[in-house]
N, C-alpha and C positions, 0 to 999 in steps of 0.2 A: 644546528639542526637537532632537536631534542629524542634525544631514546626512551621511550617511556617506559615504565616496570613493565616483565610479563604478563601482569593480571592484567593490563590493559591493552598490550596487545591481542590476549585471548580474548577477551569486550567485542573486542573491536572487530576482529578475526569473523566471530561467532554469529556479530549479527548478521554482516552482509549474507556471509552462507545459509543461515538458515532460512532468509527472505526467500534469496533462490530457490533454497530448497523447496520452500512450502509453495512458490509457485510451479513450479514443475510438477508436483505433487497436484494439484489443483487444475492442472493442465492435462495429465494423466485422467483424473476423474471424471474433467469435462468430457473429454474421448469418450471415453465409456460410455459415459450418459449419453451421450451423443447418439451412441450405436460405432462407433468406428470397429472397434473391436479391443479388444486387450495387447496385440501386437501391433495397431497402428497409434495405439494408446503409449504404448512404452517407447515408439518411436518420437511421436511427439515430445513426450517427455526428455527422452535422451538427446534430440535435438534440441532442445531450449537449454539440458544443462551443460551443453557443449557451449551454446553461445553467453548462455549468461556466467557459467566458469570460464571458460573462454576472456571475456571483455573482465573481470574478477584479477586473473591473473596477468592477463597484459596491461591492465592501470598500474598493479604494484610494479611492474618493469617499470611502465615510462613513471612513477611516483620515485623508483628506487635512484632512477637515473637524473632525478633533478630536474624533469623538462617539465611539471609544472609550475612551477617557480615562474616564470614567465608565463603572463597575464594571455595572449594568446590560445594556448594550449590547454588550459582550463576549461574555458566557457564553449570551446569547440567541442573537447570531448565528452564534457555532459550534454550540451543541445545534439551534438552527432548520435551518443549514443540511443537519447530518447525520443528522435527521430526513428533511429532503425526497430527500436522496440515498438512504435504505435506501425510501422507502416508493416512490419513481421505479424501482429494482430492482422492485420489484412489478409492475408494467406488464408484460402477458401477453409483448411484443415482447422487451422486458429483460429480462426472467426467460427467455425462450426462450436469448436470444442468452448469456446468462451459462452457460445448462446443456452449452452443446454441444459436442462431442465437444476432446477437448485445451484445454478454457477453465482445467483447473485449475492449469496452469504457466503459463498465458500472464497470469491473474491475479495473479503476485507480480510481471510486470515492469515494471509502472507504479511499485515500492516505487525503482527504480535508480537514479533523481534526488536521491535523499533523502542522496545525498553530500555535495547544495550543502550539505545540515548545517554544512559547515564553516565558513559564516558565523556562526554562532552562535560560535565559540572566537576567529575574528576580530573580533571584537565585542569577546568576553574581552579577548583581546590589546590590542586598542586602549585598555580601561579601563571601557566602557559598559555591560555585562553583569556580573554577579554570577555568580563560580564555582558554586556553589552550584545556579545555573541552567543555564549555559551548558554547563557539562561533561557533564552527561549528556542533554541536549537536543542539545549536538552529534554526541558522540559514538558513543551510540545512535541519531542518523540516518546515520552514517557507513557504521555497520556493517551496520546493514539493508538501506542502497543497494548494499553490498558482498555481501551473502550473497544480495541478491532473484536477481539472475542465476542463479546458484548452485544456488539451491533449483527456480529455473525448467527449469532443466536436468538434474536429476535426476529430479522430475515427469515432462518430457516424455519420459525414458526410463522411464517406470513403477518409478520406483524413489525410496523418498526421503519417502514419506507422514510417516511420523511427524517427519522434521525440517520438512519444509514446517509441520507442527500446531506444531511447538516453534517457528517461525520467526513464527509469524504471531501466534502469544499472547505469545512477546517483543516483536516488535513495536507489541501495543497498548499492552501495559504501560510501555515507551520513551515511548508518546505520552501514555497516562496522568499517567505521573510528569512528564513535560516540562511538561505541563498546567498540571497542579496546582502545581511548581513556581515555574513563569512566572506564573502567579495570586498565591501568596502574596507573591512578592517584587515583583511588576511595582505591584498595588495597596495595597501599604505592612502585610501580613498579617503580612510578616515583616520586620523590620527591618533591614537590608543595604545598605553600600553600595559599588560603587552599585548601584542598583535597577532593577527589570526593563522599565523604564518604555516604554524604544524597542519590545518589543514590541507597543505601542498605537500605533507609529508609522509613518507610513511608511519606509522599502519591507519592514521584518520583521514589521509587522502580518498580511500576506499569508498567510503561513506559520499561522500560527495560525487564522487567521477563512477560510481559502480553502483551505488544501492539509490541515493536521490533517482535517477532518471528510471528505473524498474518500480521507485513507489510511486513517483508520477506516470507513468503507463497503468500500475493497477488501478490512480484512484480518476482516472480519465475512465477507464474501461469499466470501471462499478460505475459509476455514474452514467455513461452511456448507456449500460445494460440496465441499471435502475429506472431511467425516464423512458424507456422502450418496456419494463416490463409492463402488463395489464395490472388495473387497479382492482382490487376486491369488488367483486359485484356487489350491490346493492341488498340483496340476497340474501348475503353472507351474515348478516346483523341479525335475519330474521330468527323464525323458531330452526330447534335443532333438527327435529321429525317433520320427513318432507310431507306437506299435506297437512298440516298441523295448523287450528287456527287458534289465535287466543280467546278462550269464552266470548270475553264484554263484545269481541267485534262479531259475534254469529247473530244474525238478526232472526228475532223470534219468529214463528211460525203463526201463520194465521189463526189456529187451533190454539194456540198457547195466547193469541192475545185477544182469544174471545173468554178463554178461561180466568 
């Protein structure tokens, strides 16, 4: 078992914690915008914090006991938590908050702390992760973390819908590729040296078991919201002043033609 330096512990714990905290803040904002009131918004954000923080803590305990070293428990934890998050998003009060005005842009913001994926590259540099897994996982997360606020800004201005769809599609692809390569190189299905066994140990185990399912759920919810959002009306690209017409488009009056 590899015990990484303290700074790696700090980076890895900060990433999942920040993603969970931003998700709670987004839900609070959505509940307020949906007209649920501050009290119900606070209750929703608090309940989300209990679910997200509770599983983060539980996953840390499971990893500390070494249960993720055996293959069945690792995929069960990931898929089970993802299924729970998607089911919870169907609860009426949660669905109402997620469908509130402005949520199409806010749902991208929790991806920003994915820049903490630099930890994979540090593990690689220290010789404790294979490049086959660490490079795509680390670079993909860093790219998503940098792009997230830019995508959110464009969506908030009413533009960038296609770019946001691409962002979420590529973000999902990054997670699928990283999890697949991590499983193949971590459980000996691909013979590489070093292996990706540290992803089943603390602190790195918190990313695939607690953070990746949450990011999956955020991407799926974002794409669903984007696809359901109404497209800008064709008149939106017309004149800025209501009723104004381009001078060339005004037909000449009979009097002017006579002159």
